C-alpha positions in Angstrom: -12.5 3.0 21.0 -13.6 3.1 17.3 -15.8 0.4 15.8 -17.6 -0.5 12.6 -15.7 -0.5 9.3 -16.7 0.7 5.9 -14.5 -0.6 3.1 -14.7 1.4 -0.1 -13.7 -0.7 -3.2 -14.3 -4.2 -4.4 -11.1 -5.2 -6.2 -8.3 -7.5 -5.2 -7.1 -5.5 -2.2 -10.6 -4.8 -1.0 -11.2 -8.6 -1.1 -8.3 -9.2 1.3 -9.2 -6.2 3.4 -12.7 -7.5 3.9 -11.5 -11.1 4.8 -9.1 -9.7 7.3 -11.6 -7.4 8.9 -14.0 -10.4 9.1 -11.3 -12.4 10.9 -11.2 -9.6 13.5 -14.8 -8.5 13.7 -15.1 -9.1 17.4 -12.9 -6.0 17.8 -13.8 -4.1 14.6 -17.6 -4.6 14.7 -19.8 -4.4 11.6 -18.2 -4.8 8.2 -19.7 -2.9 5.3 -18.4 -3.0 1.7 -19.3 -0.4 -0.9 -18.6 -0.1 -4.6 -20.3 1.2 -7.7 -21.0 -2.5 -8.6 -22.8 -4.0 -5.6 -22.5 -7.5 -7.1 -18.7 -7.4 -6.5 -19.3 -6.5 -2.9 -21.7 -9.4 -2.5 -19.2 -11.8 -4.1 -16.6 -10.8 -1.5 -19.1 -11.5 1.3 -19.9 -14.9 -0.2 -16.2 -15.7 -0.3 -15.8 -14.7 3.4 -18.6 -17.1 4.3 -17.2 -19.9 2.0 -13.8 -19.6 3.7 -15.3 -19.4 7.2 -13.4 -16.3 7.8 -16.0 -14.5 10.0 -14.5 -14.5 13.5 -17.9 -14.3 15.2 -21.5 -13.7 14.1 -21.9 -10.1 12.9 -22.9 -7.7 10.2 -21.5 -8.3 6.7 -23.3 -6.0 4.3 -22.9 -4.8 0.7 -23.7 -1.3 -0.6 -23.9 0.5 -4.0 -21.9 3.7 -3.8 -20.4 6.3 -6.2 -17.6 7.4 -3.9 -16.9 10.5 -6.0 -20.2 11.7 -4.4 -19.1 13.1 -1.1 -22.6 13.6 0.3 -23.6 10.1 -0.6 -20.4 8.8 1.1 -21.1 10.8 4.2 -24.7 9.4 4.3 -23.4 5.8 4.1 -20.8 6.4 6.8 -23.6 7.7 9.0 -26.2 5.1 8.2 -23.7 2.3 8.9 -22.4 4.0 12.0 -18.9 3.4 10.6 -16.1 5.0 12.6 -13.3 3.6 10.4 -13.2 4.0 6.6 -10.7 1.9 4.6 -10.4 3.3 1.1 -9.1 0.6 -1.2 -10.8 1.8 -4.3 -9.2 3.8 -7.1 -6.6 6.4 -6.0 -8.8 8.8 -8.0 -11.3 8.6 -5.2 -9.0 9.5 -2.3 -9.7 13.2 -1.8 -13.5 12.6 -2.1 -13.5 9.9 0.5 -11.1 11.8 2.8 -13.5 14.8 2.6 -16.4 12.6 3.6 -14.4 11.4 6.6 -13.5 14.9 7.7 -17.2 15.7 7.4 -18.4 12.8 9.6 -15.5 12.3 12.0 -14.6 8.8 10.7 -11.0 7.7 10.7 -9.6 7.4 7.1 -7.1 5.0 5.7 -5.8 4.4 2.2 -3.1 2.3 0.5 -1.9 4.6 -2.3 -1.4 8.3 -3.0 -4.2 10.4 -4.6 -4.1 10.8 -8.4 -5.8 13.2 -10.8 -7.0 11.2 -13.8 -5.8 14.0 -16.1 -2.3 14.3 -14.7 0.6 11.8 -14.6 3.7 12.0 -12.3 3.2 15.4 -10.8 5.8 17.6 -9.2 7.3 16.1 -6.0 6.7 15.7 -3.2 3.4 14.2 -4.4 1.6 14.3 -1.0 2.0 18.0 -1.0 -0.2 18.3 -4.1 -3.3 16.9 -2.5 -3.3 15.1 0.8 -1.1 17.4 2.9 -3.3 20.3 1.9 -6.1 18.8 4.0 -3.8 18.2 7.1 -5.1 21.2 9.0 -8.7 20.3 8.3 -8.1 16.8 9.7 -6.5 18.3 12.8 -9.3 20.8 13.3 -11.9 18.0 13.0 -9.9 15.6 15.2 -9.9 13.1 12.4 -7.3 10.4 12.1 -6.1 10.0 8.5 -3.4 7.4 7.9 -2.0 7.8 4.4 -0.5 5.0 2.3 -0.8 2.1 4.7 -0.5 -0.8 2.2 2.8 -2.6 1.9 4.7 -0.2 -0.4 3.8 2.5 0.6 3.0 1.5 4.1 4.9 -1.4 5.7 8.2 -0.3 4.1 7.7 3.1 5.7 7.4 1.4 9.1 10.5 -0.6 8.4 12.4 2.5 7.5 11.3 4.3 10.7 12.2 1.3 12.9 15.6 0.9 11.4 16.3 4.6 11.5 15.4 4.9 15.2 17.0 1.7 16.5 20.0 0.5 14.5 21.9 3.5 13.4 23.5 6.8 14.5 23.3 8.1 11.0 21.4 6.6 8.0 23.0 7.3 4.6 20.6 5.4 2.3 17.4 3.4 2.2 16.8 1.2 -0.8 13.2 -0.2 -1.0 13.2 -3.4 -3.1 10.1 -5.1 -4.4 10.5 -8.4 -6.1 7.6 -10.6 -7.3 9.1 -14.0 -8.3 5.7 -15.5 -8.8 4.0 -16.6 -12.1 0.3 -16.2 -13.0 0.5 -18.1 -16.2 -1.0 -15.4 -18.4 0.6 -13.9 -21.5 0.5 -10.5 -19.9 -1.3 -9.0 -16.9 -0.7 -6.5 -14.1 -0.9 -7.4 -10.4 -3.2 -4.5 -9.6 -5.3 -2.0 -11.5 -3.7 -1.8 -14.9 -4.5 1.9 -15.3 -2.8 2.8 -12.0 0.1 0.4 -12.7 1.0 1.9 -16.0 0.6 5.5 -14.9 3.5 4.8 -12.4 5.8 4.0 -15.3 5.0 6.2 -18.2 6.6 9.5 -17.1 9.4 10.8 -15.0 10.9 8.5 -12.3 11.7 10.5 -9.3 14.3 9.4 -6.7 15.7 11.2 -3.6 19.4 11.6 -4.2 21.8 13.7 -2.1 18.8 15.3 -0.3 17.1 16.5 -3.5 14.8 15.2 -6.2 16.4 13.6 -9.2 14.6 12.9 -12.4 15.2 9.6 -14.3 13.6 7.7 -17.1 11.8 4.4 -16.6 14.1 1.3 -17.0 17.1 3.7 -17.2 18.8 2.3 -14.1 18.7 -1.5 -13.4 20.5 -3.4 -10.7 20.7 -7.1 -9.7 19.6 -7.7 -6.1 20.1 -11.0 -4.2 17.0 -11.1 -2.0 16.0 -13.7 0.6 13.9 -16.6 -0.8 13.4 -15.1 -4.3 17.2 -15.0 -5.0 18.8 -12.8 -7.7 16.6 -10.5 -9.7 17.0 -7.4 -11.8 15.1 -4.5 -10.4 14.8 -1.0 -11.9 14.8 2.4 -10.2 11.2 3.4 -10.1 9.2 6.4 -8.8 6.9 5.5 -5.9 4.7 7.0 -3.2 6.7 6.3 -0.1 9.7 8.4 -1.3 7.6 11.5 -1.1 6.9 11.2 2.6 10.1 9.4 3.8 12.2 12.2 2.3 10.3 14.7 4.5 10.1 12.8 7.8 13.5 11.1 7.9 16.8 12.8 7.7 18.2 10.5 5.0 20.0 11.9 1.9 19.3 8.9 -0.4 16.0 7.1 -0.7 15.3 4.9 -3.7 12.6 2.5 -4.8 13.4 -0.5 -7.0 10.9 -2.9 -8.6 11.6 -6.2 -10.3 10.5 -6.6 -14.0 11.0 -9.4 -16.4 12.1 -8.9 -20.0 8.7 -9.9 -21.3 6.9 -7.2 -19.2 9.4 -4.6 -20.3 9.0 -5.6 -24.0 5.2 -5.5 -23.9 5.2 -2.3 -21.9 7.5 -0.6 -24.4 5.4 -1.6 -27.4 2.2 -0.3 -25.7 3.9 2.9 -24.8 5.5 3.5 -28.2 2.1 2.9 -29.9 0.5 5.5 -27.6 -1.7 3.0 -26.0 -0.7 4.0 -22.4 -1.7 7.6 -22.8 -4.2 9.0 -20.4 -5.2 11.7 -22.9 -8.4 11.1 -25.0 -8.2 10.4 -28.8 -10.9 10.4 -31.4 -11.5 7.3 -33.5 -12.4 7.2 -37.2 -16.0 6.7 -36.1 -15.9 9.9 -34.1 -15.8 8.2 -30.7 -13.6 9.8 -28.0 -11.7 7.2 -26.0 -8.8 7.1 -23.6 -6.2 4.5 -24.8 -5.1 3.6 -21.3 -8.7 2.8 -20.4 -9.0 0.5 -23.4 -5.8 -1.4 -22.5 -7.2 -1.8 -19.0 -10.5 -3.2 -20.4 -8.8 -5.9 -22.4 -6.3 -7.1 -19.8 -7.2 -9.7 -17.1 -8.8 -8.5 -13.9 -5.9 -8.7 -11.4 -8.3 -10.5 -8.9 -8.7 -13.2 -11.5 -5.0 -14.1 -11.4 -5.2 -15.5 -7.8 -6.3 -19.1 -8.5 -3.3 -20.0 -10.7 -0.6 -17.9 -9.1 2.5 -19.7 -7.8 5.8 -18.5 -6.3 6.7 -15.9 -3.8 7.3 -12.2 -3.3 10.0 -10.5 -1.3 9.7 -6.8 -0.4 12.1 -5.0 2.0 14.2 -2.1 3.0 18.0 -2.2 2.7 19.2 0.4 5.1 22.8 1.6 5.3 24.6 4.0 7.6 26.9 4.1 10.6 26.7 2.9 14.2 29.4 3.7 16.7 31.7 4.9 13.9 31.4 1.7 12.0 29.6 1.0 8.7 26.4 -1.0 9.1 23.6 -2.3 7.0 20.3 -3.9 7.8 17.7 -5.6 5.6 14.1 -5.7 7.0 11.8 -7.6 4.8 8.8 -9.9 4.3 8.2 -12.8 2.0 4.8 -13.9 0.9 3.5 -17.0 -0.9 0.9 -16.7 -3.6 -0.6 -20.1 -3.1 -0.8 -19.7 0.7 -2.7 -16.4 0.3 -5.2 -18.1 -2.1 -5.8 -20.9 0.3 -6.5 -18.5 3.2 -8.5 -15.7 1.6 -8.8 -16.5 -2.2 -6.2 -13.8 -3.2 -2.8 -13.5 -4.8 0.1 -12.2 -2.7 0.3 -8.7 -4.2 -3.3 -8.0 -3.0 -2.6 -9.8 0.3 0.5 -7.7 1.1 -1.5 -4.5 0.5 -4.7 -5.5 2.3 -3.4 -7.0 5.5 -1.5 -3.8 6.6 -4.6 -1.6 6.1 -6.5 -3.9 8.5 -3.7 -4.0 11.0 -3.7 -0.1 11.0 -7.5 -0.2 11.5 -7.1 -2.5 14.5 -4.5 -0.1 16.0 -6.9 2.8 15.4 -9.8 0.9 17.0 -7.6 0.2 20.1 -6.5 3.8 20.2 -2.8 3.0 19.6 -2.7 4.8 16.2 -5.7 7.1 16.7 -3.7 10.2 16.1 -6.6 12.5 15.5 -4.7 14.2 12.7 -3.3 13.3 9.3 -0.2 11.1 9.4 2.0 9.1 7.1 3.0 5.7 8.4 6.5 6.6 9.4 5.0 9.2 11.8 3.4 6.4 13.8 5.1 4.0 16.2 6.1 1.1 14.0 6.6 -1.5 16.7 2.9 -2.4 17.4 2.2 -2.4 13.7 5.0 -4.8 12.8 4.2 -7.0 15.8 0.5 -7.2 14.9 1.2 -8.1 11.3 3.5 -10.9 12.5 0.3 -12.5 13.8 -1.9 -11.6 10.8 0.0 -13.4 8.0 2.8 -11.0 7.2 5.8 -12.0 9.2 8.7 -9.5 9.2 12.3 -10.7 9.2 15.6 -8.9 9.7 19.0 -9.7 8.3 22.1 -8.1 9.8 25.4 -9.0 11.4 23.5 -11.2 13.8 22.0 -13.3 11.1 18.6 -13.7 9.5 15.7 -14.0 11.9 12.1 -13.0 12.7 11.9 -9.4 13.9 10.0 -9.1 17.2 10.0 -5.3 17.5 8.5 -4.9 21.0 11.0 -7.4 22.4 13.9 -5.6 20.6 12.8 -2.3 22.1 12.4 -3.8 25.6 16.0 -4.9 25.4 17.3 -1.3 24.7 17.6 1.7 26.8 14.2 3.5 27.3 15.4 6.7 25.6 16.0 4.7 22.4 12.4 3.7 22.1 10.2 5.4 19.5 8.8 8.7 20.6 10.5 8.8 24.0 13.8 10.4 23.1 
């Protein structure tokens, strides 16, 4: 059984991750938070104490760390006796932190794919460019590394796997739909790190169509979706992390990711892009200073964590899965809705950070218990989704399913128990 957690990062998702780890510290043990700015870590600890979210008396400690420094990260893992590392810092850090975990034997979790600061939208599948190259090293070291275990990627991968295994003979398509119907009241802001947010949308949009990669342009393909709770919204075909593993591990010819955007966001985005302000390439000013335009935009936009107090409305994120069962056409929607105000009341966060942070802690709990301690590198859909979904139902992210039987809470373990044993995950 693994104990003691090191959280790397001190942004909005790290804030939620720390609160949820604190709520489960009887099992998880010591909670350490590390960032380049130790004051941000200390502020998270203060908020945990203010909310009374520490399950039982225990260690809550802040640390200063440059996580690009692999040896320094190894040293902190060892000095804190951390056996689980949750990396919710910048995706630029992923490979450095992963390397530190391989070197110390600590389990590794992250919520987004690794990115090179100097490259945007690399050749698919993205995981093959960095993470999967370290798969053998993880296996040789017996290190569990769970990749992309936020919501999307993460929970949506588990939804896809559960639907694929339990409701269909053949799956023809998976459409992952992400709608944020909330309002933060600012003129313009992004719900997570602006630099990472914009990098997703400035280059080629890759989708998995007819079992091959298809290149599209951002905002080229839009569609109205009628989602539970949030209602009708326009969402656009967007490139996203989970497509790059689902296309490998599930035999599904069409896998797409759709994200909702309002007209105002699109207009501001297009102005910034057309002016060159979303470029990751350095430019030289008239004063001779070299700056990266995208970093300047990030600096002037609101910190995503600052949006939480005034955020209202709800999110809806889910998988619409279509295929055949017993020769008949069938479709299933597995989804979650989350309330911004409820998240703020519980942990002082908005729902976008909440939906990313809770799954990472659920995965950490499953690793601590041994259920997901794979001792190798895995994407979420390679793990048994049932205990993951069931655990999140009790941690603030309730999963629902909508099919021919109606719209109801999904209790995956009970669903599996009612089926033939050979239909259960991993026993076929």
